[in-house]
N, C-alpha and C positions, 0 to 999 in steps of 0.2 A: 502495498499499499503507500511504503511513504519509497520507493521505487515511481512511483506508480504516477505518486504526487510533484517531485520529483523535475519528471520526464515530464508534465506536464506545462511547469514554471519556464523550465529548458524550453519550452514553444511557442508560450507562449511571449517569452520577451524575444527569440528569432525572431519569430510576427513586429513585435513594435519594432524592433532593430529595421531589418528590411525595410517596413512601412517608413520612419523616419529618414536614411539613406538610399527611397528611391525614388524625391527630386532629383536628390544631387544626382544621380547616376544620368538624371537624366538630360539636366543642365550640363554635364561633362558630354555628353554623348550629343546632343543636340551643336557645343562650341567645333563639333569634329566634322561638323558637314557644308555641304554646299545648301544655299538657299530651298534649290529646286530635290534637293535633302528630303532634306525638314518636312517642306510638306504633300511631302509625299505615303498611299497608302495600299498598304500598311507602313510603319513605321521597321525601323530598318535601326539595331544596336549596334551601332560604332561602325559600320559600314568600311570599309574598302577602297580608297584611298583616308588613311587619319586626314583634317586638314588644318598640318600647324601652325598654317598661316596666316591661319585667322590672329590667333594668340599674333604674332607680329603687326597684325596688321592693326589690331587696339596700342601695342604698344611703340612701334615706331610708327604710324603708318597714319593720313590726315585725321585721322578720330582718336590721335591719341590721347590716355586717356594718363599720365605719366603727372602732368601738371595735380587734375584735382585728385587725383590718387598722391601723391606729396602734399595738396591741401587739407584734408579730407586726416592723411596722418597727424601735421600737429596742430588741425582747429581738433584733431577730438585726443591727447595727450594735453591741448592745452586743462581743455576743459572734465578732463579723469586728471589733476592736480588741482586744480578748482577746489574741486569737489568734496577731492577725499581731504583740502585740507582744513574748508571752512566746512567740513561734516567730522572734522578729528574734536575740532572747538567744541562744534555743537551737543555732538553726543556727550562727549565727558562733560562739556557742564550740565547736559541734564541728568548725565546718570548717579555724578554725585552732586549735587548740589541743591539742598531744598528750596526752589523760591514760588513768589507769585505767580500763578499762571501758568506751572510746570505739567501737570497732566491737557492743561487745553491747548497747552503748545506742542503736545506731542497729537493729540487730538487731528489737531488741524496740519501738523506734518504727514498726518495718512488723508485726510481729509483734503490733502493740493495733489495726491496720487488718482483722483477722479478726473482732472479735471486735463484732456490731450491735447495735446500743439496746439490741434486745429482749434480747440477755445483759445486758449493763451499767444496764436498768432497775431490776432489785430492788433492790441494793448500795445503788445512787446512792441512793432512795429511804427505805431504811432510815438514811443517811450523813443526807441533809436534812431526815429527820424529828427526827434527835433534835438537830442540827444548829438545829433549830426552823426551815427554809427554806421547807418545802412550802410549795401554795401563795403562793408569790411570783417574781416577774421576775428575780429573782436566779438562785434555785433549773433557769430555763430557759435564762439566758444562762452560766450554769458547766458543765449537759450540755451541751449543747452544744459549747463552745466543748473540752472533754475530745474531746469526740470528735470534732471538726475536727483540735485541733491534736496529733497526730501526721503527721498527711500537709503539715499548715503549713505543721512543721516540717522532714518530707520534700524538698519541692518547692522553699524556702529553702537550704535545706543542698544543692543541686544545685546555687540560682546561684554561694550564696559560693563555695563550690569553683571555678567557675567564671572568680573575676576572684583576675588574679595579687594573692597580695603581695606583691610590687614596688613596685602600686601605693601599700600603705601607709603601703612601707618612706619611696616619694618624697614619699609626705605629712609621713611624722615628716620630716627632711633640711627642709624648710621650715616645717618648725613646731611643729604640728600634734600635740598627745599623741590618744592612744587614741579616744576618745570620739569628739572632732572627728575624726579621718578612719574610724567609722563614720558620722557623718553626710552628710559632704560630699565623701566618696568609695566606699563599697559602695555605703549603703543611692542612691546616682543610679542606680547599676552599674544593682543587682543591679532599680530598681522595677517589673521584669515580673514578675518575682516574684513581687514584697511586690503587686503587684494578682493575680495569679492565685492566690495563698493567698490571700485578703483577700475574691475574686468568688466562692472553693469552702465557706465558710467562712461567708460570709451566706446561699450557696447552699441549705445544709445546714438549717443553721436558718429557716430559712424555707419548708423541708419537713420538719420535722419533727413530726410527731404523736404518738411513743408517748411525750414523755420529756411532750408534751401531755401527753395523755392519764394520764398515770402520776401528778403531781406538781399539777395544776392543780386548781378546783374548784372559785373564784369565778365567774361569770359577766360581772365586770367582768378577768377575768384572763385569758380566751381569746384564744388564740393565731388565726390564718385557716386553714392547715391543721384542728385541732381545728374552728371551728364555723361546719365545712365539709360536717362533719356531720351540725350541725342538722337542713340540709333532709329528713330521714330522717322523713316517717310514721308513725304505726300500721302503715296497713294501705297504704300510697305514697310513692313515693318523690316530689316538687318537681325535674324533675329541671329545669321552662324557667329558672328562679330559681336553683338548683343554680350550673348554668353558666352564666351570669353571671356567678356570682361567683367560681367557676376561672378565665372570663378578668377579670374583670379581679385578683384574686389571681398573674395572672403579670404584670401590665403589670410592676412594683416591681425583679423581677431580670429584664427583659428589656431596660427603663430604664436599669440597671445596668450591663449586661453592651455594649447599644449605644454609652457613655457610654467605658468604659473598653478597646472591643474589639482599640484602634489598638495600648493599650499591654500586647497580651496577643502579637501577634505581631511586639511588634519582639524585637532580634535582638540581645548587647553590644554596648554600645560599644565598637568599634577601640582608640578613639584616649584612653583614662583619663588618660594619664601623654602629653604633650608637651616638645616639648628647649627 
């Protein structure tokens, strides 16, 4: 009976994995075809010859994604740094200090997750227009950070709340001030949470299309998600080059996830205070 249940779970998990990977396989398969091969029926899988020149076209051709790719890297990394910096300060204050409106603040943090970027884009547009920040990378950094910050604060708050205050008190006895206690005690223990929050904010910024569409006008400032819409022509969409560009666009989040995935599964360190 036990082996039977294990087999059912294995079969179920295999089916879920196949279901999740199927769109990725379709994406990669489409990127290696001609337009006529894509539109033919029935569809074929990895029909030879494989057209690797589609990737050369989107990297070095007339519609190169190199500049939008670099723009997205810069904006996403900057947004991630802003989110982590502000999120650490806010989450630490909420988790360590009792003050009037503390619970209200936490409720507001959760409630703001109900508002999508479509709702926020109009007021942000007015603010950036008045500040002269339209058509700048700063507008995308601020808007992406603002959208990711509530969840960042909540994730970090949950980690900071699990760290006993006795850890900090022990460091104070050893001569650390509050800043040093945060740096050498709190941040290392909450490092998995910081990594998780940073990955979340990076992916949110990397995949943003609404803010980029509303705030960016100059072709040289376009992001990768916005540039992917340029493969649509008057009478057709160049699916082969668009899919090749999409494959390249998913590489940075994938690499980032593979690098830091070991931190995402790390639990809280249990021996922070040694006798």
